[in-house]
N, CA, C and O of each residue as an XYZ file, in Angstrom:
628
protein
N      -8.606     40.928    -10.606
C      -9.748     40.053    -10.482
C     -11.029     40.697    -11.015
O     -12.002     39.990    -11.277
N     -11.050     42.019    -11.179
C     -12.287     42.637    -11.650
C     -12.548     42.339    -13.119
O     -13.658     42.578    -13.595
N     -11.571     41.828    -13.849
C     -11.763     41.487    -15.241
C     -11.762     39.980    -15.458
O     -11.627     39.522    -16.593
N     -11.911     39.198    -14.382
C     -11.937     37.749    -14.528
C     -13.211     37.352    -15.252
O     -14.178     38.114    -15.257
N     -13.232     36.162    -15.870
C     -14.440     35.726    -16.576
C     -15.675     35.728    -15.683
O     -16.758     36.105    -16.131
N     -15.527     35.308    -14.417
C     -16.682     35.282    -13.523
C     -17.209     36.687    -13.260
O     -18.421     36.894    -13.196
N     -16.311     37.651    -13.109
C     -16.745     39.027    -12.864
C     -17.467     39.581    -14.085
O     -18.482     40.265    -13.955
N     -16.951     39.290    -15.249
C     -17.594     39.776    -16.469
C     -18.951     39.105    -16.639
O     -19.916     39.747    -17.053
N     -19.029     37.805    -16.319
C     -20.317     37.119    -16.393
C     -21.313     37.735    -15.422
O     -22.480     37.924    -15.762
N     -20.858     38.048    -14.220
C     -21.749     38.630    -13.220
C     -22.248     39.993    -13.669
O     -23.412     40.332    -13.457
N     -21.378     40.771    -14.285
C     -21.764     42.107    -14.745
C     -22.742     42.031    -15.914
O     -23.510     42.965    -16.147
N     -22.714     40.925    -16.644
C     -23.606     40.808    -17.795
C     -24.820     39.948    -17.473
O     -25.436     39.387    -18.379
N     -25.175     39.837    -16.182
C     -26.326     39.022    -15.778
C     -27.571     39.507    -16.505
O     -27.804     40.705    -16.667
N     -28.344     38.550    -16.927
C     -29.547     38.898    -17.670
C     -29.293     39.041    -19.150
O     -30.242     39.138    -19.928
N     -28.056     39.057    -19.560
C     -27.698     39.147    -20.962
C     -26.939     37.886    -21.319
O     -26.939     36.930    -20.543
N     -26.300     37.861    -22.457
C     -25.486     36.713    -22.819
C     -24.218     36.709    -21.984
O     -23.746     37.763    -21.557
N     -23.667     35.525    -21.750
C     -22.451     35.404    -20.948
C     -21.235     35.720    -21.792
O     -21.201     35.438    -22.990
N     -20.241     36.304    -21.158
C     -19.023     36.685    -21.863
C     -17.827     36.051    -21.170
O     -17.611     36.260    -19.976
N     -17.064     35.291    -21.907
C     -15.793     34.765    -21.431
C     -14.739     35.446    -22.293
O     -14.663     35.167    -23.490
N     -13.914     36.341    -21.715
C     -12.983     37.105    -22.540
C     -11.997     36.231    -23.304
O     -11.598     36.593    -24.411
N     -11.593     35.098    -22.750
C     -10.650     34.229    -23.455
C     -11.305     33.690    -24.727
O     -10.707     33.730    -25.802
N     -12.533     33.185    -24.600
C     -13.228     32.652    -25.776
C     -13.546     33.758    -26.785
O     -13.434     33.555    -27.994
N     -13.943     34.924    -26.281
C     -14.277     36.035    -27.174
C     -13.047     36.498    -27.955
O     -13.138     36.761    -29.154
N     -11.902     36.598    -27.286
C     -10.679     37.039    -27.967
C     -10.220     35.991    -28.971
O      -9.790     36.332    -30.073
N     -10.307     34.706    -28.595
C      -9.930     33.652    -29.538
C     -10.818     33.691    -30.772
O     -10.337     33.503    -31.889
N     -12.103     33.931    -30.581
C     -13.017     34.043    -31.718
C     -12.691     35.236    -32.597
O     -12.706     35.144    -33.824
N     -12.394     36.362    -31.950
C     -12.035     37.567    -32.711
C     -10.741     37.339    -33.490
O     -10.637     37.730    -34.652
N      -9.754     36.706    -32.848
C      -8.489     36.421    -33.538
C      -8.711     35.517    -34.746
O      -8.077     35.697    -35.786
N      -9.599     34.562    -34.609
C      -9.893     33.653    -35.720
C     -10.447     34.432    -36.915
O     -10.068     34.188    -38.061
N     -11.338     35.359    -36.630
C     -11.941     36.147    -37.714
C     -10.945     37.137    -38.326
O     -10.918     37.331    -39.541
N     -10.134     37.753    -37.478
C      -9.133     38.695    -37.966
C      -8.091     37.959    -38.807
O      -7.672     38.452    -39.854
N      -7.679     36.790    -38.351
C      -6.677     36.015    -39.099
C      -7.206     35.557    -40.443
O      -6.432     35.387    -41.385
N      -8.506     35.356    -40.550
C      -9.084     35.008    -41.847
C      -8.855     36.143    -42.848
O      -8.583     35.901    -44.024
N      -8.970     37.378    -42.367
C      -8.728     38.536    -43.241
C      -7.250     38.637    -43.602
O      -6.905     38.836    -44.766
N      -6.376     38.499    -42.601
C      -4.946     38.657    -42.873
C      -4.422     37.528    -43.766
O      -3.543     37.754    -44.598
N      -4.958     36.314    -43.596
C      -4.526     35.207    -44.478
C      -5.019     35.417    -45.905
O      -4.320     35.089    -46.864
N      -6.225     35.967    -46.042
C      -6.781     36.176    -47.379
C      -5.968     37.188    -48.178
O      -5.888     37.085    -49.402
N      -5.364     38.164    -47.503
C      -4.576     39.169    -48.221
C      -3.224     38.616    -48.653
O      -2.647     39.065    -49.643
N      -2.728     37.642    -47.906
C      -1.393     37.070    -48.133
C      -0.291     38.119    -47.986
O       0.788     37.994    -48.566
N      -0.588     39.161    -47.193
C       0.395     40.194    -46.917
C       0.879     40.044    -45.492
O       0.174     39.531    -44.624
N       2.083     40.498    -45.273
C       2.601     40.523    -43.909
C       2.393     41.926    -43.346
O       2.043     42.856    -44.073
N       2.609     42.057    -42.070
C       2.512     43.370    -41.427
C       3.518     44.330    -42.043
O       3.234     45.515    -42.218
N       4.708     43.803    -42.374
C       5.750     44.637    -42.977
C       5.338     45.124    -44.373
O       5.655     46.249    -44.757
N       4.635     44.279    -45.125
C       4.148     44.693    -46.450
C       3.211     45.892    -46.331
O       3.322     46.856    -47.087
N       2.300     45.821    -45.386
C       1.330     46.900    -45.201
C       2.032     48.175    -44.723
O       1.757     49.265    -45.224
N       2.939     48.032    -43.753
C       3.634     49.207    -43.222
C       4.561     49.825    -44.265
O       4.836     51.024    -44.201
N       5.048     49.038    -45.220
C       6.005     49.523    -46.202
C       5.391     50.283    -47.365
O       6.120     50.875    -48.161
N       4.092     50.281    -47.480
C       3.461     50.997    -48.586
C       3.636     52.501    -48.405
O       3.406     53.044    -47.324
N       4.045     53.154    -49.476
C       4.302     54.587    -49.362
C       3.058     55.427    -49.619
O       2.835     56.414    -48.919
N       2.250     55.064    -50.596
C       1.054     55.862    -50.905
C      -0.181     55.116    -50.384
O      -0.838     54.373    -51.113
N      -0.468     55.339    -49.115
C      -1.574     54.640    -48.474
C      -2.865     55.426    -48.656
O      -2.924     56.633    -48.421
N      -3.889     54.707    -49.080
C      -5.214     55.312    -49.120
C      -6.040     54.688    -47.985
O      -5.505     53.935    -47.171
N      -7.308     54.993    -47.932
C      -8.158     54.511    -46.839
C      -8.222     52.985    -46.820
O      -8.305     52.388    -45.747
N      -8.184     52.345    -47.990
C      -8.230     50.886    -48.090
C      -7.027     50.255    -47.394
O      -7.182     49.307    -46.623
N      -5.855     50.764    -47.655
C      -4.638     50.220    -47.051
C      -4.573     50.529    -45.563
O      -4.092     49.721    -44.769
N      -5.062     51.709    -45.198
C      -5.097     52.050    -43.775
C      -6.039     51.123    -43.015
O      -5.797     50.814    -41.849
N      -7.095     50.685    -43.658
C      -8.004     49.733    -43.023
C      -7.285     48.407    -42.769
O      -7.453     47.815    -41.702
N      -6.494     47.935    -43.721
C      -5.732     46.705    -43.514
C      -4.705     46.881    -42.390
O      -4.475     45.966    -41.599
N      -4.099     48.054    -42.332
C      -3.150     48.324    -41.254
C      -3.850     48.255    -39.890
O      -3.284     47.753    -38.920
N      -5.073     48.759    -39.827
C      -5.849     48.692    -38.587
C      -6.176     47.248    -38.212
O      -6.176     46.898    -37.032
N      -6.454     46.411    -39.208
C      -6.727     44.995    -38.948
C      -5.489     44.316    -38.363
O      -5.599     43.556    -37.401
N      -4.316     44.582    -38.935
C      -3.086     44.007    -38.416
C      -2.801     44.521    -37.001
O      -2.322     43.763    -36.157
N      -3.088     45.789    -36.736
C      -2.887     46.348    -35.393
C      -3.844     45.702    -34.393
O      -3.468     45.434    -33.252
N      -5.070     45.453    -34.821
C      -6.043     44.796    -33.949
C      -5.593     43.377    -33.618
O      -5.724     42.929    -32.479
N      -5.068     42.676    -34.607
C      -4.573     41.320    -34.362
C      -3.451     41.341    -33.320
O      -3.413     40.508    -32.415
N      -2.553     42.293    -33.461
C      -1.439     42.417    -32.516
C      -1.949     42.719    -31.104
O      -1.464     42.141    -30.131
N      -2.918     43.616    -30.993
C      -3.467     43.981    -29.685
C      -4.194     42.795    -29.046
O      -4.071     42.573    -27.841
N      -4.934     42.047    -29.828
C      -5.635     40.868    -29.294
C      -4.647     39.796    -28.836
O      -4.866     39.133    -27.823
N      -3.555     39.633    -29.590
C      -2.536     38.656    -29.205
C      -1.883     39.043    -27.878
O      -1.499     38.169    -27.101
N      -1.754     40.338    -27.614
C      -1.188     40.796    -26.348
C      -2.180     40.599    -25.200
O      -1.777     40.278    -24.083
N      -3.459     40.787    -25.465
C      -4.477     40.702    -24.416
C      -4.781     39.258    -24.016
O      -5.086     38.994    -22.853
N      -4.702     38.334    -24.950
C      -5.090     36.950    -24.678
C      -4.341     36.322    -23.511
O      -4.996     35.777    -22.622
N      -2.999     36.361    -23.453
C      -2.327     35.725    -22.312
C      -2.649     36.383    -20.963
O      -2.595     35.729    -19.922
N      -2.977     37.655    -20.988
C      -3.325     38.340    -19.741
C      -4.630     37.778    -19.193
O      -4.726     37.468    -18.006
N      -5.647     37.643    -20.066
C      -6.913     37.076    -19.625
C      -6.770     35.601    -19.268
O      -7.417     35.126    -18.335
N      -5.931     34.873    -19.999
C      -5.719     33.461    -19.680
C      -5.067     33.308    -18.317
O      -5.401     32.382    -17.578
N      -4.147     34.192    -17.970
C      -3.499     34.098    -16.662
C      -4.480     34.397    -15.536
O      -4.321     33.870    -14.435
N      -5.484     35.224    -15.780
C      -6.494     35.531    -14.758
C      -7.308     34.298    -14.407
O      -7.683     34.126    -13.247
N      -7.590     33.442    -15.369
C      -8.431     32.281    -15.090
C      -7.681     31.244    -14.280
O      -8.317     30.463    -13.572
N      -6.351     31.197    -14.349
C      -5.616     30.206    -13.585
C      -5.365     30.649    -12.152
O      -5.010     29.823    -11.311
N      -5.540     31.939    -11.853
C      -5.272     32.426    -10.503
C      -6.507     32.427     -9.617
O      -6.421     32.817     -8.453
N      -7.644     32.005    -10.132
C      -8.845     32.029     -9.319
C      -8.789     30.940     -8.261
O      -8.418     29.811     -8.581
N      -9.144     31.231     -7.008
C      -9.092     30.217     -5.952
C     -10.143     29.142     -6.179
O     -11.276     29.432     -6.564
N      -9.753     27.902     -5.937
C     -10.704     26.806     -6.051
C     -10.998     26.403     -7.474
O     -11.900     25.596     -7.700
N     -10.299     26.913     -8.411
C     -10.527     26.557     -9.808
C     -11.590     27.431    -10.435
O     -12.293     28.173     -9.749
N     -11.694     27.336    -11.709
C     -12.615     28.171    -12.454
C     -13.990     27.538    -12.467
O     -14.179     26.481    -13.071
N     -14.948     28.160    -11.816
C     -16.303     27.625    -11.752
C     -16.947     27.610    -13.125
O     -17.853     26.815    -13.373
N     -16.497     28.471    -14.017
C     -17.102     28.591    -15.327
C     -16.633     27.574    -16.332
O     -17.050     27.632    -17.489
N     -15.765     26.622    -15.937
C     -15.300     25.609    -16.881
C     -16.515     24.819    -17.363
O     -17.156     24.120    -16.578
N     -16.826     24.928    -18.632
C     -18.058     24.365    -19.153
C     -18.099     22.855    -19.050
O     -19.167     22.287    -18.821
N     -16.960     22.183    -19.212
C     -16.988     20.729    -19.112
C     -17.265     20.283    -17.677
O     -17.899     19.248    -17.474
N     -16.808     21.033    -16.685
C     -17.104     20.706    -15.289
C     -18.586     20.945    -15.015
O     -19.231     20.141    -14.342
N     -19.121     22.038    -15.529
C     -20.547     22.316    -15.358
C     -21.403     21.248    -16.027
O     -22.435     20.849    -15.486
N     -20.983     20.787    -17.191
C     -21.750     19.755    -17.899
C     -21.779     18.455    -17.104
O     -22.825     17.816    -16.989
N     -20.632     18.065    -16.555
C     -20.577     16.852    -15.737
C     -21.423     17.037    -14.485
O     -22.153     16.126    -14.096
N     -21.336     18.202    -13.849
C     -22.109     18.468    -12.630
C     -23.607     18.395    -12.913
O     -24.367     17.846    -12.116
N     -24.023     18.937    -14.028
C     -25.458     18.917    -14.352
C     -25.941     17.504    -14.642
O     -27.012     17.105    -14.184
N     -25.158     16.744    -15.402
C     -25.541     15.370    -15.701
C     -25.599     14.537    -14.426
O     -26.515     13.736    -14.239
N     -24.623     14.731    -13.559
C     -24.595     13.950    -12.321
C     -25.686     14.403    -11.350
O     -26.230     13.582    -10.611
N     -26.008     15.686    -11.342
C     -27.091     16.171    -10.483
C     -28.426     15.600    -10.951
O     -29.270     15.237    -10.132
N     -28.619     15.519    -12.274
C     -29.837     14.885    -12.805
C     -29.902     13.423    -12.391
O     -30.954     12.943    -11.971
N     -28.788     12.714    -12.507
C     -28.746     11.304    -12.109
C     -28.997     11.170    -10.609
O     -29.717     10.268    -10.183
N     -28.411     12.058     -9.804
C     -28.605     12.045     -8.353
C     -30.092     12.225     -8.034
O     -30.627     11.560     -7.147
N     -30.743     13.117     -8.753
C     -32.167     13.387     -8.548
C     -33.004     12.154     -8.875
O     -33.945     11.830     -8.151
N     -32.666     11.472     -9.955
C     -33.389     10.257    -10.341
C     -33.191      9.160     -9.295
O     -34.141      8.470     -8.927
N     -31.972      9.004     -8.826
C     -31.657      7.928     -7.886
C     -32.166      8.191     -6.460
O     -32.627      7.267     -5.790
N     -32.086      9.442     -5.996
C     -32.435      9.731     -4.604
C     -33.769     10.439     -4.444
O     -34.321     10.487     -3.345
N     -34.287     10.984     -5.523
C     -35.526     11.738     -5.443
C     -35.327     13.180     -5.017
O     -36.297     13.930     -4.904
N     -34.083     13.580     -4.777
C     -33.764     14.950     -4.356
C     -32.576     15.456     -5.158
O     -31.751     14.679     -5.639
N     -32.505     16.767     -5.290
C     -31.325     17.373     -5.895
C     -30.219     17.439     -4.851
O     -30.510     17.449     -3.655
N     -28.951     17.483     -5.273
C     -27.856     17.567     -4.299
C     -27.978     18.832     -3.450
O     -28.245     19.918     -3.964
N     -27.780     18.671     -2.151
C     -27.857     19.799     -1.220
C     -26.510     20.507     -1.157
O     -25.497     20.004     -1.643
N     -26.526     21.681     -0.548
C     -25.296     22.457     -0.374
C     -24.322     21.679      0.506
O     -24.720     21.074      1.501
N     -23.063     21.699      0.138
C     -21.981     21.021      0.870
C     -22.219     19.524      1.029
O     -21.855     18.951      2.056
N     -22.817     18.887      0.042
C     -23.064     17.455      0.072
C     -21.766     16.740     -0.306
O     -21.434     16.635     -1.487
N     -21.041     16.251      0.689
C     -19.734     15.635      0.441
C     -19.830     14.385     -0.411
O     -18.949     14.132     -1.233
N     -20.889     13.593     -0.232
C     -21.040     12.380     -1.043
C     -21.172     12.736     -2.518
O     -20.543     12.115     -3.376
N     -21.996     13.740     -2.805
C     -22.158     14.157     -4.198
C     -20.866     14.761     -4.732
O     -20.480     14.493     -5.870
N     -20.199     15.569     -3.926
C     -18.951     16.204     -4.383
C     -17.859     15.175     -4.641
O     -17.076     15.338     -5.577
N     -17.787     14.120     -3.836
C     -16.816     13.050     -4.096
C     -17.124     12.360     -5.419
O     -16.222     12.073     -6.205
N     -18.406     12.099     -5.657
C     -18.817     11.487     -6.913
C     -18.519     12.416     -8.094
O     -18.033     11.974     -9.135
N     -18.815     13.694     -7.919
C     -18.550     14.680     -8.968
C     -17.054     14.813     -9.237
O     -16.641     14.912    -10.392
N     -16.242     14.817     -8.185
C     -14.788     14.904     -8.366
C     -14.271     13.717     -9.168
O     -13.399     13.877    -10.023
N     -14.801     12.531     -8.898
C     -14.397     11.343     -9.660
C     -14.836     11.465    -11.113
O     -14.092     11.092    -12.020
N     -16.033     11.980    -11.339
C     -16.519     12.167    -12.707
C     -15.692     13.177    -13.481
O     -15.383     12.965    -14.653
N     -15.334     14.274    -12.827
C     -14.518     15.306    -13.467
C     -13.117     14.761    -13.760
O     -12.521     15.090    -14.786
N     -12.595     13.927    -12.854
C     -11.260     13.348    -13.060
C     -11.239     12.436    -14.281
O     -10.220     12.341    -14.964
N     -12.349     11.767    -14.560
C     -12.378     10.848    -15.704
C     -12.347     11.573    -17.038
O     -11.943     10.996    -18.047
N     -12.771     12.834    -17.055
C     -12.727     13.569    -18.324
C     -11.414     14.313    -18.502
O     -11.211     15.002    -19.501
N     -10.511     14.169    -17.514
C      -9.181     14.749    -17.665
C      -9.119     16.223    -17.395
O      -8.547     16.973    -18.186
N      -9.700     16.666    -16.284
C      -9.636     18.082    -15.917
C      -8.193     18.467    -15.627
O      -7.405     17.629    -15.189
N      -7.837     19.736    -15.869
C      -6.463     20.209    -15.689
C      -6.053     20.229    -14.217
O      -6.810     19.790    -13.351
N      -4.866     20.734    -13.941
C      -4.266     20.678    -12.610
C      -5.036     21.479    -11.562
O      -5.014     21.118    -10.385
N      -5.714     22.553    -11.954
C      -6.473     23.345    -10.984
C      -7.695     22.565    -10.544
O      -8.452     22.057    -11.371
N      -7.883     22.475     -9.236
C      -9.046     21.764     -8.717
C     -10.293     22.593     -9.000
O     -10.328     23.777     -8.665
N     -11.312     21.999     -9.607
C     -12.510     22.778     -9.917
C     -13.299     23.112     -8.652
O     -13.212     22.396     -7.654
N     -14.044     24.165     -8.693
C     -14.893     24.571     -7.583
C     -16.182     23.758     -7.680
O     -17.118     24.147     -8.378
N     -16.223     22.634     -6.977
C     -17.341     21.704     -7.077
C     -18.622     22.283     -6.504
O     -19.705     22.035     -7.035
N     -18.513     23.049     -5.429
C     -19.710     23.650     -4.829
C     -20.376     24.615     -5.809
O     -21.597     24.607     -5.963
N     -19.577     25.433     -6.459
C     -20.124     26.379     -7.426
C     -20.732     25.651     -8.619
O     -21.816     26.009     -9.080
N     -20.044     24.638     -9.117
C     -20.569     23.875    -10.253
C     -21.867     23.185     -9.869
O     -22.794     23.118    -10.677
N     -21.948     22.672     -8.649
C     -23.181     22.024     -8.174
C     -24.308     23.041     -8.065
O     -25.432     22.778     -8.493
N     -24.008     24.203     -7.490
C     -25.018     25.246     -7.331
C     -25.563     25.686     -8.700
O     -26.771     25.861     -8.860
N     -24.682     25.861     -9.671
C     -25.099     26.261    -11.013
C     -25.960     25.164    -11.640
O     -26.987     25.454    -12.254
N     -25.540     23.904    -11.486
C     -26.292     22.782    -12.063
C     -27.686     22.683    -11.454
O     -28.667     22.516    -12.179
N     -27.784     22.783    -10.135
C     -29.081     22.683     -9.463
C     -29.987     23.837     -9.892
O     -31.176     23.631    -10.133
N     -29.441     25.038     -9.989
C     -30.239     26.196    -10.406
C     -30.769     26.006    -11.824
O     -31.921     26.340    -12.101
N     -29.951     25.479    -12.715
C     -30.400     25.274    -14.093
C     -31.433     24.159    -14.189
O     -32.369     24.244    -14.984
N     -31.270     23.123    -13.389
C     -32.252     22.037    -13.381
C     -33.592     22.557    -12.872
O     -34.635     22.239    -13.444
N     -33.577     23.350    -11.806
C     -34.816     23.924    -11.267
C     -35.470     24.861    -12.274
O     -36.690     24.854    -12.435
N     -34.657     25.665    -12.948
C     -35.200     26.600    -13.945
C     -35.818     25.832    -15.103
O     -36.892     26.195    -15.583
N     -35.157     24.783    -15.554
C     -35.685     23.964    -16.635
C     -36.988     23.289    -16.233
O     -37.923     23.216    -17.030
N     -37.054     22.792    -14.997
C     -38.278     22.161    -14.508
C     -39.422     23.173    -14.414
O     -40.573     22.840    -14.695
N     -39.108     24.395    -14.022
C     -40.132     25.435    -13.904
C     -40.696     25.835    -15.264
O     -41.885     26.132    -15.381
N     -39.855     25.842    -16.286
C     -40.337     26.219    -17.622
C     -41.179     25.113    -18.248
O     -42.022     25.386    -19.102
N     -40.958     23.862    -17.829
C     -41.771     22.751    -18.353
C     -43.136     22.695    -17.719
O     -44.067     22.137    -18.299
N     -43.273     23.266    -16.534
C     -44.563     23.189    -15.805
C     -45.588     24.106    -16.375
O     -46.714     24.159    -15.880
């Protein structure tokens, strides 16, 4: 759990957020662009007998791709084992923020902690966008949405 996306986000507070699954997928995309451009296989690179620094660099790229492919399922499995669902699911946060804004317009107040009426409404909204089998952490998504709305309001003042 110390390498879960939420833990990494917490450790990088004040900086940019890091989701290891997204970061690894992005890195794999860039590495694969290099490997596709060469049109060589891993076996082609390993089979070269007179390797210079250029070929060794390509071998390192192929090794990096292999290492990233091994790491990706490990990080993906961490996100599914979190209790209450992954609070960092961006689509759940987006729905929570939109609904919290609407709640504020309709009631004149932001959703309070443990507001069952708001959470029922949010659960229905999340269900309409086709959230996966893990139940999202609605309290966390609400807390994040309210904090961002307050921060945005403070910067406008």
